[in-house]
C-alpha positions in Angstrom: 35.1 0.0 -14.8 31.6 0.9 -13.8 30.0 4.3 -14.5 27.0 5.5 -12.5 25.0 8.4 -13.9 22.4 10.3 -12.0 20.4 13.3 -13.2 20.4 16.0 -10.5 17.1 16.9 -8.8 15.4 15.3 -11.9 11.7 16.2 -11.5 12.4 19.6 -10.2 15.1 20.2 -12.8 12.7 19.4 -15.6 10.1 21.8 -14.2 12.7 24.6 -14.0 13.9 23.8 -17.5 10.4 24.0 -18.9 9.4 27.0 -16.8 12.1 29.7 -16.7 10.3 31.6 -14.1 11.0 28.8 -11.6 14.8 28.9 -12.1 16.8 29.8 -9.0 13.7 29.4 -6.8 12.8 26.7 -4.2 10.6 24.3 -6.2 8.7 21.3 -4.7 7.3 18.6 -7.0 4.5 16.6 -5.4 1.0 16.4 -4.0 -1.2 18.7 -2.0 -0.1 20.7 1.0 -2.5 18.9 3.2 -1.5 15.3 2.8 1.0 15.0 -0.1 4.7 14.3 0.0 7.6 15.8 -1.8 8.5 13.7 -4.8 11.5 15.9 -5.7 12.9 19.3 -4.8 15.3 21.8 -6.3 18.6 22.4 -4.7 17.4 25.9 -3.7 14.7 24.1 -1.6 17.3 21.6 -0.1 19.1 24.4 1.6 16.1 24.5 4.0 16.5 20.8 4.9 13.8 19.7 2.6 14.2 16.2 1.0 12.2 13.8 -1.1 9.5 11.8 0.7 9.1 14.6 3.3 5.4 15.5 4.0 4.6 18.5 1.9 3.2 20.3 5.0 6.5 20.0 6.7 8.4 21.2 3.7 6.2 24.3 3.4 6.7 24.9 7.1 10.4 25.0 6.6 10.2 27.1 3.4 6.8 29.0 3.2 7.9 30.7 -0.1 8.5 27.4 -1.8 6.7 26.9 -5.1 4.7 23.6 -5.3 4.1 22.2 -8.7 2.2 18.9 -9.6 4.3 16.2 -11.1 4.1 15.6 -14.9 5.1 12.1 -15.5 4.8 12.4 -19.3 7.5 15.1 -19.3 9.8 13.2 -17.0 9.3 10.0 -19.1 10.2 11.9 -22.2 13.3 13.3 -20.7 14.2 9.9 -19.4 14.0 8.4 -22.9 16.4 11.0 -24.2 18.7 10.3 -21.3 18.9 6.5 -22.0 19.3 7.1 -25.7 22.4 9.1 -24.9 23.8 6.4 -22.5 23.2 3.8 -25.2 25.6 5.6 -27.5 28.4 4.9 -25.0 27.9 1.3 -24.0 25.6 -1.6 -24.9 25.5 -2.6 -21.2 23.2 0.0 -19.6 21.2 -0.9 -16.5 18.4 1.5 -15.7 17.8 1.9 -11.9 15.1 4.5 -12.3 13.9 7.2 -14.7 17.0 9.3 -13.9 19.6 6.9 -12.8 21.6 4.2 -14.6 24.8 2.1 -14.5 27.1 1.4 -17.5 29.8 -1.1 -17.8 32.8 0.6 -19.5 35.2 -2.3 -19.3 37.2 -2.6 -22.5 35.9 0.7 -24.0 39.0 2.8 -23.6 40.5 2.0 -27.0 37.2 3.0 -28.8 35.9 5.9 -26.7 38.7 7.0 -24.4 39.3 6.8 -20.7 36.3 6.5 -18.4 36.7 10.1 -17.2 36.6 11.3 -20.9 33.4 9.3 -21.5 31.9 10.7 -18.3 32.5 14.3 -19.4 31.1 13.5 -22.9 27.9 12.1 -21.3 27.6 15.1 -19.0 28.0 17.5 -22.0 25.4 15.7 -24.1 22.9 15.7 -21.3 23.4 19.4 -20.8 23.2 20.2 -24.5 20.5 17.9 -25.6 18.3 17.7 -22.5 19.2 21.0 -20.8 19.7 19.0 -17.6 22.6 18.3 -15.3 24.1 14.9 -14.5 26.5 13.7 -11.8 28.8 10.8 -12.6 30.8 8.3 -10.5 33.3 5.9 -11.8 34.7 2.9 -9.9 35.6 -0.8 -10.2 32.3 -1.8 -8.4 28.7 -0.7 -8.4 28.6 0.3 -4.8 31.6 2.7 -5.1 30.3 4.1 -8.4 27.0 5.0 -7.0 28.5 6.6 -3.9 31.0 8.5 -6.2 28.2 10.0 -8.3 26.4 11.2 -5.2 29.3 12.6 -3.2 30.0 15.7 -5.3 26.4 16.6 -6.3 25.3 18.7 -8.1 27.2 18.5 -11.4 29.7 16.1 -9.9 32.3 13.8 -11.4 34.3 11.5 -9.2 36.7 8.8 -10.4 37.8 6.1 -8.0 40.7 4.1 -9.4 41.0 0.4 -8.4 44.1 1.1 -6.3 42.2 3.7 -4.3 39.0 1.8 -3.8 39.4 0.9 -0.1 40.9 4.3 0.7 37.7 5.9 -0.8 35.3 3.5 1.0 36.7 3.0 4.5 36.2 6.6 5.9 32.5 6.6 4.8 29.7 6.0 7.3 28.2 2.5 7.4 24.9 3.8 6.0 26.7 4.1 2.6 26.8 0.3 2.4 24.0 -1.2 0.3 21.5 -2.8 2.6 22.2 -0.8 5.8 19.1 1.0 7.0 18.4 2.6 10.3 17.9 -0.7 12.2 21.1 -2.3 10.9 23.0 1.0 11.5 21.8 0.9 15.1 23.0 -2.7 15.6 26.4 -1.9 14.1 26.7 1.2 16.3 26.2 -1.0 19.4 29.1 -3.1 18.1 31.3 0.1 17.8 31.1 0.0 14.0 30.6 3.5 12.6 32.5 3.6 9.3 32.9 1.1 6.5 36.5 0.6 7.5 35.3 -0.4 11.0 33.2 -3.1 9.4 36.1 -4.3 7.2 38.3 -4.7 10.2 35.8 -6.5 12.3 35.9 -10.3 12.4 33.4 -11.6 9.8 32.4 -14.5 12.0 31.3 -12.0 14.7 29.3 -10.0 12.1 27.5 -13.2 11.0 26.8 -14.2 14.6 25.1 -10.8 15.3 23.5 -10.0 11.9 22.9 -13.5 10.4 24.7 -15.3 7.7 23.2 -13.4 4.7 23.6 -9.9 6.0 26.9 -10.5 7.8 28.7 -12.0 4.8 27.2 -9.4 2.5 28.3 -6.4 4.5 31.8 -7.9 5.2 32.3 -8.4 1.4 31.2 -4.9 0.5 33.4 -3.4 3.2 36.4 -5.2 1.6 35.5 -3.7 -1.7 33.9 -6.9 -3.1 30.7 -6.3 -5.0 29.8 -9.2 -7.4 26.7 -7.5 -8.9 27.1 -7.2 -12.6 25.6 -4.5 -14.9 22.4 -6.0 -16.2 21.0 -4.6 -19.4 17.7 -2.8 -19.3 14.7 -5.1 -19.1 11.2 -4.3 -20.3 8.8 -2.8 -17.8 6.3 -5.3 -16.1 3.7 -2.6 -15.3 2.8 0.9 -16.1 0.5 2.8 -13.8 -0.6 6.2 -12.4 -2.1 6.9 -9.0 -3.3 10.1 -7.2 -3.8 11.1 -3.6 -6.8 13.5 -3.2 -6.7 16.8 -1.4 -9.9 15.7 0.3 -11.4 12.2 0.7 -13.8 11.3 -2.0 -17.1 9.4 -1.5 -18.6 10.0 -5.0 -18.2 7.3 -7.7 -18.8 9.9 -10.4 -15.9 12.0 -9.2 -13.7 8.9 -9.0 -14.7 7.9 -12.6 -13.6 11.3 -13.9 -10.2 10.9 -12.3 -9.9 7.3 -13.5 -10.5 8.4 -17.1 -7.7 10.9 -16.8 -5.3 8.3 -15.3 -6.2 5.8 -18.0 -5.3 8.3 -20.7 -1.9 9.0 -19.0 -1.2 5.2 -18.8 -2.2 4.7 -22.4 0.1 7.4 -23.6 3.0 5.7 -21.8 2.1 2.4 -23.2 2.1 3.8 -26.7 5.4 5.6 -26.1 6.9 2.3 -25.0 5.4 0.4 -28.0 3.5 -1.8 -25.6 -0.1 -3.1 -25.1 -1.6 -4.3 -21.8 -3.6 -7.5 -21.3 -4.7 -6.7 -17.7 -6.2 -3.6 -16.1 -5.8 -3.0 -12.4 -7.8 -0.6 -10.2 -6.1 0.5 -6.9 -8.1 2.2 -4.1 -6.9 3.4 -0.7 -9.5 4.2 1.9 -9.3 6.9 4.5 -8.4 4.3 7.1 -5.3 3.5 4.9 -6.7 0.1 3.7 -5.5 -0.4 0.2 -7.2 -2.9 -2.1 -6.9 -3.7 -5.8 -9.2 -5.4 -8.3 -8.1 -6.6 -11.8 -9.6 -7.9 -15.0 -8.1 -9.5 -18.1 -9.0 -7.8 -21.3 -10.4 -9.6 -24.3 -7.3 -8.4 -26.2 -4.1 -6.4 -25.4 -4.7 -2.7 -25.8 -3.2 0.8 -25.5 -6.6 2.5 -25.8 -7.1 4.9 -22.9 -10.9 4.9 -23.3 -11.0 1.1 -23.0 -8.7 1.1 -19.9 -10.8 3.8 -18.4 -14.1 2.0 -19.0 -12.7 -1.2 -17.6 -11.4 0.6 -14.4 -14.8 2.2 -13.9 -16.5 -1.1 -14.3 -14.2 -2.5 -11.5 -15.1 0.6 -9.4 -18.7 -0.4 -9.5 -18.2 -3.9 -8.1 -20.4 -4.7 -5.2 -17.5 -5.4 -2.8 -16.1 -1.9 -3.2 -18.0 0.1 -0.6 -17.8 3.8 -1.0 -19.8 5.9 1.4 -19.6 9.3 3.2 -18.4 7.7 6.5 -15.1 6.9 8.1 -13.4 3.9 6.6 -15.5 4.1 3.3 -14.1 7.2 1.7 -11.3 7.2 -0.8 -8.1 9.0 -0.3 -6.2 7.6 -3.3 -7.1 5.9 -6.5 -5.0 4.6 -9.4 -4.8 2.5 -12.5 -2.1 0.0 -13.4 -1.7 -1.8 -16.8 0.1 -5.1 -16.6 0.5 -8.2 -18.6 2.5 -6.1 -21.1 3.3 -7.3 -24.6 5.1 -5.7 -27.5 2.8 -3.7 -29.7 3.8 -5.7 -32.8 3.2 -9.1 -31.1 0.8 -11.3 -32.9 -2.7 -11.4 -31.4 -6.1 -13.0 -32.0 -8.4 -10.8 -34.0 -12.0 -10.4 -32.8 -15.3 -9.3 -34.4 -14.8 -5.9 -32.8 -11.3 -5.4 -34.2 -12.3 -2.3 -36.2 -13.5 -0.6 -32.9 -10.3 -1.6 -31.1 -8.1 -0.3 -33.9 -10.1 3.0 -34.0 -9.5 3.6 -30.3 -5.8 3.1 -30.7 -5.5 5.2 -33.8 -7.3 8.0 -31.9 -4.7 7.7 -29.2 -1.9 7.9 -31.7 -3.4 11.1 -33.2 -3.7 12.6 -29.7 0.0 11.8 -29.1 1.0 13.7 -32.2 -1.0 16.7 -31.1 0.4 16.6 -27.6 4.0 16.4 -29.0 3.4 19.5 -31.1 1.1 21.6 -28.9 1.5 20.2 -25.4 -0.5 17.6 -23.4 -3.2 20.2 -22.5 -4.0 20.9 -26.2 -6.7 18.2 -26.4 -8.5 16.9 -23.3 -11.7 15.2 -22.5 -14.6 17.6 -21.8 -15.1 16.2 -18.3 -11.6 17.3 -17.4 -11.9 20.9 -18.4 -15.3 21.7 -17.0 -13.9 22.9 -13.7 -10.5 24.0 -14.8 -10.3 27.8 -15.2 -7.0 27.6 -17.0 -8.7 25.8 -19.9 -11.3 28.6 -20.5 -9.6 31.1 -22.8 
């Protein structure tokens, strides 16, 4: 038995949890009204037809009284860690699909923990009590059905699909519920008269293959029959940690970009330290106003979780001669970001250098700042360049 758990309206729910004045109101998490997109929205906002990935301008047109809040990845990452700690108490086989979504294999756990529905209720209760968030859960014999089951009764849903009822559950659903069916494939299936999963199951597999190709045809036919061979794969270590930001207005000043990069580097470094990791490679990402996106990277002398070092490295990359930034079309920056990759465990052996004392000092400072942030909030200590123009920091 497979259990799929999904935190409802995760980013927006964290914001409403942390800020009681937002509860019961349409909340949009995301970028600027001019060119940002909705990263998440509360259920109050969804009643206006708003959904994630919608342009923020369109969302505000549909609901002018919606409250837009910037995303706070540190808070979401913190809630996510608590979420996965809870799941780990119920099964050793937990596959994380995103910060707020995971699959567990409950096969053989009934004698120890009870029936799957009992486990699901216990998970939902702990998420509510320990995180003040709401989870929806789906239980089924295969991953596909478990994910659909967790989504179908949102919010605060719990749906169990016994093995004997698997096909009865799947077949009335639209073909878009099948893993791998996007708008293009849906259109092709519609021309073949296939609208539901049951239609696909009853259609000759050879004809599906002839129209969609061997890979897609066999894949969809198997899923429609209730066959999903994907196993739950235990959580793997992240391969990259990054942060990027789309500007309200295009930027053509390297000094302004440098200030932003320093803030992004500090955010990335906090996440590295929280994950007990260091990075060997620093990557700078830039997107110009003509939507060209480029990246430049450099390998560090030693793995680090020092935000100042990551920031200096990114700024050095920014000043490379091939990165033209000018006040004219095609040379202004609409997005910049930092990514840390080549990740290694914090306790992994490493070659000591002559500047080891300086490196250690930078990381110890970061650890001290983490403790202050945990006690007083992430805005308690900030770089001076980041508070100069922020009226909220002048008290």
